[in-house]
C-alpha positions as CSV (number, residue, x, y, z in Angstrom):
1,M,32.8,-11.3,24.0
2,N,34.0,-9.6,27.1
3,L,32.5,-10.4,30.6
4,S,30.2,-7.4,30.8
5,E,28.6,-8.3,27.4
6,F,28.4,-11.9,28.4
7,V,26.5,-11.0,31.6
8,E,24.1,-8.8,29.7
9,C,23.5,-11.3,26.9
10,E,23.3,-14.4,29.0
11,M,21.4,-12.9,32.0
12,E,18.5,-15.4,31.9
13,Q,20.8,-18.4,31.7
14,I,22.9,-17.0,34.5
15,L,19.9,-16.4,36.7
16,A,18.4,-19.8,36.0
17,E,21.7,-21.5,37.1
18,W,22.0,-19.1,40.0
19,E,18.4,-19.9,41.1
20,D,19.2,-23.7,41.1
21,Q,22.3,-23.1,43.3
22,V,20.7,-20.6,45.7
23,R,17.7,-22.9,46.3
24,E,20.2,-25.5,47.4
25,L,22.1,-23.0,49.6
26,I,19.1,-21.2,51.2
27,P,16.4,-23.6,52.4
28,E,12.8,-22.6,51.6
29,S,12.0,-23.0,55.3
30,E,13.9,-19.8,56.0
31,G,11.0,-17.8,54.4
32,V,12.9,-16.2,51.6
33,D,10.8,-14.9,48.7
34,F,12.8,-16.4,45.8
35,A,11.1,-14.3,43.1
36,H,12.1,-11.2,44.9
37,L,15.6,-12.6,45.5
38,R,15.9,-13.3,41.8
39,D,15.0,-9.7,41.0
40,D,17.7,-8.7,43.5
41,A,20.3,-10.9,41.8
42,E,19.4,-9.5,38.4
43,R,19.8,-5.9,39.8
44,I,23.3,-6.9,41.2
45,L,24.3,-8.5,37.9
46,T,23.2,-5.4,36.0
47,L,25.3,-3.2,38.3
48,I,28.3,-5.5,37.9
49,A,28.1,-5.5,34.1
50,R,27.9,-1.7,34.2
51,D,30.7,-1.6,36.8
52,L,33.0,-3.6,34.5
53,D,32.6,-1.0,31.8
54,V,32.8,2.2,33.9
55,L,33.5,3.3,37.5
56,P,32.7,1.1,40.5
57,S,29.1,1.5,41.7
58,Q,27.3,1.2,45.0
59,F,24.8,-1.5,45.5
60,P,21.3,-0.4,46.1
61,A,20.4,0.2,49.7
62,D,16.8,-1.0,48.9
63,A,18.0,-4.5,48.2
64,I,15.9,-7.1,50.0
65,E,16.7,-7.9,53.6
66,L,18.6,-11.1,54.0
67,T,20.7,-12.5,56.8
68,L,24.4,-12.3,56.4
69,A,24.6,-16.1,55.6
70,Q,21.8,-15.7,53.0
71,R,23.5,-12.8,51.3
72,I,26.8,-14.6,51.2
73,S,25.0,-17.7,49.7
74,E,23.4,-15.4,47.1
75,I,26.7,-13.8,46.1
76,H,28.5,-17.2,46.1
77,A,25.8,-18.6,43.7
78,L,26.1,-15.5,41.4
79,R,29.9,-15.8,41.3
80,T,29.9,-19.5,40.5
81,S,27.0,-19.2,37.9
82,V,28.7,-16.4,36.0
83,L,32.2,-17.7,36.1
84,G,31.1,-21.3,35.2
85,L,29.0,-20.2,32.3
86,Y,31.6,-17.7,31.1
87,A,34.3,-20.3,31.2
88,D,32.2,-22.7,29.1
89,A,31.5,-20.0,26.5
90,Q,35.1,-18.6,26.2
91,S,38.3,-20.2,25.2
92,T,40.2,-17.3,26.8
93,G,39.1,-14.6,29.2
94,D,40.4,-11.2,30.2
95,L,41.9,-11.7,33.7
96,E,41.6,-8.0,34.5
97,E,37.9,-8.2,33.9
98,L,37.5,-11.4,36.0
99,K,39.5,-9.6,38.8
100,R,37.1,-6.6,38.7
101,F,34.1,-8.9,38.6
102,N,35.3,-10.6,41.8
103,E,36.2,-7.3,43.5
104,T,32.7,-6.0,42.7
105,L,31.1,-9.1,44.3
106,D,33.4,-8.8,47.3
107,R,32.3,-5.2,47.7
108,A,28.7,-6.4,47.8
109,L,29.7,-8.8,50.6
110,V,31.4,-5.9,52.5
111,D,28.3,-3.7,52.1
112,A,26.1,-6.6,53.4
113,T,28.3,-7.2,56.5
114,P,27.6,-5.2,59.6
115,T,30.4,-3.1,61.0
116,P,31.8,-4.1,64.4
117,V,29.8,-1.2,65.9
118,E,26.6,-2.4,64.3
119,A,27.3,-5.9,65.5
120,A,27.9,-4.7,69.1
121,L,24.8,-2.5,69.3
122,P,22.5,-5.3,70.7
123,L,25.0,-5.8,73.5
124,I,25.1,-2.2,74.7
125,T,23.0,-1.5,77.7
126,P,20.8,1.7,77.6
127,N,23.1,3.3,80.3
128,V,26.1,3.3,78.0
129,A,24.5,6.0,75.9
130,L,24.2,8.1,79.0
131,G,27.8,7.7,80.0
132,G,27.5,4.7,82.3
133,G,27.0,0.9,81.9
134,T,29.1,-1.6,80.1
135,L,29.2,-3.4,76.8
136,E,28.2,-6.6,78.5
137,P,24.7,-7.9,78.2
138,E,22.5,-7.1,81.1
139,P,22.4,-10.1,83.6
140,A,19.3,-12.1,83.8
141,E,17.1,-11.4,86.7
142,E,17.4,-14.0,89.5
143,E,14.3,-15.8,90.7
144,P,13.4,-15.2,94.3
145,A,14.6,-17.9,96.6
146,G,11.8,-20.1,97.8
147,P,11.7,-22.5,100.7
148,P,14.3,-25.2,100.4
149,S,12.9,-28.5,99.1
150,H,13.9,-31.8,100.7
C-alpha cells in the first residue's frame, strides 16, 4: 500500500494518535477548540494524500487561526503520527513518497509562517506609511515630573 492509500485508509487511526500528541503539545489552557482542530488536521491529511498522487496543492486559507507555535505543533503531530503508523504497517516504503509527504507538510509550515514584512507591521509607526517615521516602536510617554521626594 502506498502512503496516500495508507493515509486515506487509516485516517481515523492517524487522527486518534495525532489528537493524543497534539493535546500534549498544545495545552487546553490556550483555548484551542480541539474538535475544530481535528477537522483542520483531517483536511490537511486529505490534501496531502491527494498531493502525493497529483500536483502539489495549496492549503486552505480558511484553516482555523492558530499561533505559529500551535500550527507547528499540529504539523509535527501529523508528521509523527502518519510516519510512525506507516512504518509499523509497512516492511518497506517508497522514499520518494515519504519525501513528498514531508515537503507537503513543510509547505504547510511555510504557509503558516508570517513573512518578514508581516512580522514587522506591528513595529511600523503610522508616519512610515506617509513617508516619515521609523521602523522602531513608538517610545512610551514619559510621566510628568512631580515634586522630588525626600
